[in-house]
Steps between C-alpha positions, in 0.01 A plus 500: 500500500365530145713576196506879469441722315258329261659453159216689333602821679848490343367492142633819338178675400326422826800604708522838326128562554522393864800726562320797345187438708698464823717803434203722416311383809801576719548849362128578512460388862806653665697175513810711449829622642703803400742448213859437613754779507752519217868589530476577871221755460186520714215265399269693265192617687274506193576155358385157615543139391285206598613301802670165428231232490401155377263443209331212680451409866746239625383163640535488879377231743162599642568335837822699550329827405220435750753405768686829454172687542421305819840583651484876443284592804745310724796680347321833545453423868853366545681803362268742678599338827869483411502874428328565834760302696773760549719267703499249214602772251785592733612139532498428127596831338660705776798268541714357221284620210514866606877470555579381148219646287502879495154528344339280765696689766355834392146359501560342840628830641175668394308215664679561831481881479123490452453262793723712723308817416161335540270366230203725422349264242489138617301384196680369189377394157653209314439446129662161455589255228615146571697352209527129420661260257404142425751253643552142386416258782470127438242436775264783409182497294608525134860513627504874580446720806498875557803666663515862609769710335445810712240709681483861383411764760586815302404618150322177402458600138342386172160408645310746278694408186460128562126548557486669159697215336240258637225716348691500172520121495127480578430748220704300248310188605161674468574643155599158369874553469566163667230304314597151382824503701447330838193394698683621814456862391169578669374764743471239772875439484605867494448637855377853553774730625396754765849623586426865419183505708676327791794742513276807471264363766793453738603863461136604543481302826801689633367838386160443661659387825713813509206731429273331754752449780811715481450791264629835626235766560525877478781507245489717189543214257304344217311174546728207573660315207708191436864578416678286240877518557649425159835481328593784265482406133290193584423289191231293674288807574176361358493200732501759781259740333242224464483474881473879526208503254329207675528677836324805363240323286398224745578654839492877445856535636749739344872435463824694469828384345847611603858374500725497805673809363166677458399412854824634645372841386121461519429285809474617861340401829242712682430508873559251777314234303760533222238530228669448164428777251636535149513800272365418156543684170128427444380673818548837667458342845709222655339156484461270799623147434307204638714220357855488363521236228862417415559407137860606563731465798578130459842547338813696599470701178190665649715659773761706320606701805433559869216736410311209344549293815376787717197530274424132558535563874259795480241286322550216746446710812186666364136432584435364151456124463804356324486233229730356609638628827873453537439207735289328235763572236763340724267206559514434126878452504633167375663438838159510667370250244790269584458529878126431473590165345697393809330246730247653739527860378166510317321407822618829649249671270230254395341182635651157453224399258560815292874431499433147375314650204776749413817294544460279191518816286846589636802431283824385663631811678837518676711764673842560346762377746810280496298180478265611222782662303658155479169355379447771239860477381475124459162511319451852364263377229241436773488852649427869452683763708261785583577847642256723690377675185179544305437576135670211318848444362688464830516123556807280444436162342664160490863504381531872570455439874850367596693791342252749649551354849878498450492867400299581814761324714777703334315825570448392862875442534578843354259668740655312793845631401356851501376451856130451421477203736344163430238560232367228272342636184329167431275555803306745284392211276293184525522174309189365334484153357450531127136439414503226236230607259350221290545492123244748372342568168547809291303811414525796266654814651418844370749775581509844341797617294685168510491411132303232314631165621186342352221649288333798666793581727423224752751252641417133546652378828516121487571448872373734769478540877207679666506673839165552673436788738189538717399843635375577847442798725517546875414803711636435846616649826538298816211298351408408144231747391424411137641223280426424135639260240421501129671541166818358353807565289642240266844570356639268236856488371721279292630205699860615448444818708564493875336830598129572476438876497282660233628853566861393452429316176507132596132399489176575321156541657274197465178335618466147640292257297379266772531133414 
């Protein structure tokens, strides 16, 4: 990989000018998040800051980028079929995981309740993102391969903001901000990013299917809309709003936004078809919902009480197409990822030749049992301990693994004394072999309100790690109806950070510079 960033970019006057140009572009084009709350207050609703971003695209191997794009249609198909295999969900989630993980148990209970009652909407929408890191491998081309970190089946975020970062980098290139720095900085090496269009098109596919095939007739409701289920006081609102605006501008489809708490008061089902209708402060009539798009519901904090869980159940049993359904959300659990890596399991869902294409992208994935606990305790520096959680910040790394496992064993013993039976908390986790990222070059990070580490308020990171995500969509029932793959997310962080989430402050949004 080339030396990065070019020395010319770090020259004081140029860096200040580049920071100003990037910041102004971001603020002018909605590349923003809400300002953080202060002193425990609510985030201000009338104040924004630019999203964390890089001043230049980061060099990334072209062959690995193209390989990730090639794999996405197979991953779309795989997880669509996993979610449709109810027996598999029962085998993987309904046993040990549901016993020891209360959040997964509540989701699994909804899964079973809906099946017992009878499913009125067999079609599901997946808006996916498959995330990868480069892994050092002596026998590979250039010594690196691509390894999957995780496959996201719910609230796959930051596509619109990353697409705008790519446009920003292209703008800076076009206006001459990178002149006389590096010959690698050219339009041919900065891929177009269609993540926003892809995500909106997936929702449009679901909406059209609903209207053409399953829409309720004879009800006193407004024309069908897409429902965005969002977290209250969401700071990443504009990443979501961009999809809403794209749906209306490109597809003529209207949207509604509501939190779980809102929906506990506003949502209801009509008739035997269980048509989902929502009261809106913007309409005098209830609004029929074609598609429920969850940008919340992936974390226990989204379910503050039993009312929130019953609201999720109401949405799940409705005629609206869910993105994702609870079965697809369960299919995205880390335990499913681990089981899919076991010999012969992939062939339950895809052909042998397709499995041969996917398997090299798997990291080392292990169940947590007596044997693997010994392995992880002996060599903790080689592993990550992962719970069944989304959203970043939950993993346990390296030397923190042995004491975490010991604490779980102590809690198991306490529960046994209290008569809880034989329960092993560690069964709610998986072990992933630590992906050994190659030494990587730096970049210049731009974060709002962090203080001027270098001229212009930017921070020069000398060693970085980049995580690549590829977006895909799948509309499926018993059969795959529509599948699309396009667009990407690149998140870059300092090499001393284990986690990778933008929303939780670890990473900045980036663009690959293909080399």
